[in-house]
N, C-alpha and C positions, 0 to 999 in steps of 0.2 A: 848324632846324639845316641843312637841305639848302641853303637859299639862302645861308647863311653859308659853307658849304663851297664852293659854286659861286663866291662872291665871292673867297674865298681862292685858289682855283685860277686865277681870272682875274688876280689880283694877281701870283701867282707866274709865270704865263705871260707877263705883260707884262715883268716885271723879270728873269726868268731865261731865258725862251724867246725874248726879243727882244734885250734889252740885252746887249752883249758877244758877240753871235753873228754868224754870217755873214748872217742875215736883217737884222740891224741895218745892216750894211755895205751891203747891197743897197738898203734903203730910203733910207739916207743918200746913196747914189750918185744916186738919182733926185730926191730932194728938196733935196739939199744939207745940210750939217751943221746950219745954222740951222733949216732946215725940219724936219729930223728931230727936233731938240730941241724945237721948238714942238709938233709932233704928239705926241711922247712925253710931254711935260708935260701936254698936254690929256687924253690917254688915262689917264695916271697919276692926275690929279685925279678923273676920272670913276670910275676903279677904286677909289680910296680912299673916295670918297663912297659907292659901292655897298657897300664892305666895312664901313664904319662903320654905315650904315643897317641892314645885315643883322645886324650884331652887336647893335645896340640892340633889334632885333625878335626875336632868336633865343631860343628856350627853352633853358634851361641846367640842368645838374645839378651840385651841389657834389660834388667828389671828396675834398677835404680842407679843413681850416680852419687857416690859418697861426697858430701860437702867437705870443704878443706879442713874444717875443725875436726871432723870425724877422722879424716885421714891422718892428721897429726896425733890424735888420740890413739889410733890403732898402731901407729909407729911407736908410741910410748909403750903400749902393751907388748909389742914385740921385744922391747928391751927386757921386760920381765920374763918373757919366754926364753930368751937367750941366757939369762942368769939362772933360771931354773934348769935349763939343759946342762950348762956347765956344772952346776952344783950336783946334778944327778950323776955326773961322771967322776966327781972328786969325793963323793961320799959313798962308803960301802953300803949298798942298798939291797935288802932282801927281795925287793920287788923287781929288780933288774934281771936281765937274762944271765943265768949262771950265778946269781947272788943269793940263792936260797939258803946257803949255810949261815948267812948273816942274820937270819930270822931270830936267832936266840940272843943276839947282842942288843944292848940298850940303844934306843933310838937317839941319834945325835945329829947335830947340824941341820941340814935342810929337811931331814926326816921328822924333825919336831914340827915343821910347818905342814908337810904332807908326805905321806909315804909313797907317793907316786909323782915325784918331781919331773921325771922325763916325760911321762904321758901327759901331764899338765902342760908341759912346754909344747908338745905336739898339738894338744887341744887348742891352746891359745893361738898358735900359728895358724891352724886351720880356720878358726873362727874369725881371726883378723882378716884373712884373705877372702873369706866368704862375704864379710861385711864391706870390705874395701873394693872388691871387684864388682859384686852385684849383678853378675850375669848367670845365665842358666848353666853353662858348662862348668863355671867355677863353683857353683853351689853343689853340683854333683861331685866334682873332683875333690874339693877341699872338704865337702860334707862327709865323704866316706872316711877321711882321716879323722875327722872330729868324732864320728860314730865309733870307730874302732878304738880310738884313744880312750873315750869315756867308758865304753863297754869293757875294755881291757882291764880297768881298775878293779871292779868287783870280781872279774874272772881270775885275775892273778891272786887276789885275796883268798878266794875259795880254794885255789890250788895249794896255797901255803897252809891254809887251815887244815886241809885234808892230810898233808904230808907231815906236819908237826903241830898238832893241836895245842899242846901246852905252850910252846914257844910263841905260836901265833897269838894265842889269847893274851899273853903279856905284851906283845908288840901292839896289837889292836887296842889295848887298854890305854896306851899312851900316845897313839898316833891317830891320824884321820885321813880319809880320802880327800875331803874338802880342805883346801888350804886354810890354815889357822883354826880349823875346827876343834882339834884337841886343846889348843892353847886357849881358845875362847871358852871352852868347857871346863877349864881348870885342870885338865889332865896332863898338861905339859907346859913348858915355858919356852919363850924365844931366847935362843943363845946365839947371838950374831958372831961371837968369837969362834964358835965351833964351825960355822959356815966358812969363815975365813975371808981373806981378801981376794983369792983367785977367782971365785965365781963372779962377783960383781965386776972386777977389773977385766977379766977375759971376756965375760959376757958383753960388757960395754964395747970392747974393741971389735968383737965379731959383729955386733949390732951396727956399729959405725961403718965398718968396712962394707958390709952387705948393703947398708942404706946408700952408701956412696956409689957402689958399683951395680946397684939393682937394675938400673936402666940398661947398662952395658950387657948384663948377663941375661936378663929376662925381657928386655925390650920396653919396659915401662918403669917410670919413677913413682914411688909411693906418694911422695909429696914434691912440690916445686923445689928444685935445688939451685935455682939461680941461673 
């Protein structure tokens, strides 16, 4: 378990201690933006490999066993996560890597719901697996993704606000971190046509495929499959 905790701390250090901080700006000033992104990607790949290897090797203790109704509920939440993930890829998003230039554009599609659809998909995925697995190793492994996803949202916002204050102010006025926050506050409206058919359809397909093959890939079925 000690190695898993170390790997988790390294992951947090890379994504919270560097990304979106003054240290990131200093490294980017020396290497250039492209050089920094290349280095950051390489370090991230190494960190996640170490994290996964440590999780697979870690001893663990069950803390609870999710009842069947909760497992089905979590499976349903994963469908939402898949739709958010696909929508984040099919919508030009200023909060995505390399999407900063879109900060001056009007928020459309999934951005009306939340300006961080991809990070919310990661957060939901992590929370689902923490609740569904209920063991100590899973709490550390998936918990670190939940922490970095949630912490990444205000960090990205702060970076965009610093780089383009006027455009960021307009974007922030019509969007929200919390899903449906801006819509509930009357600062935006839901426009399903802008989201389109691809995110729900492709999200459903990916969800169904992974649900079917989950046992074959990961060794455990989320719910009884017959």
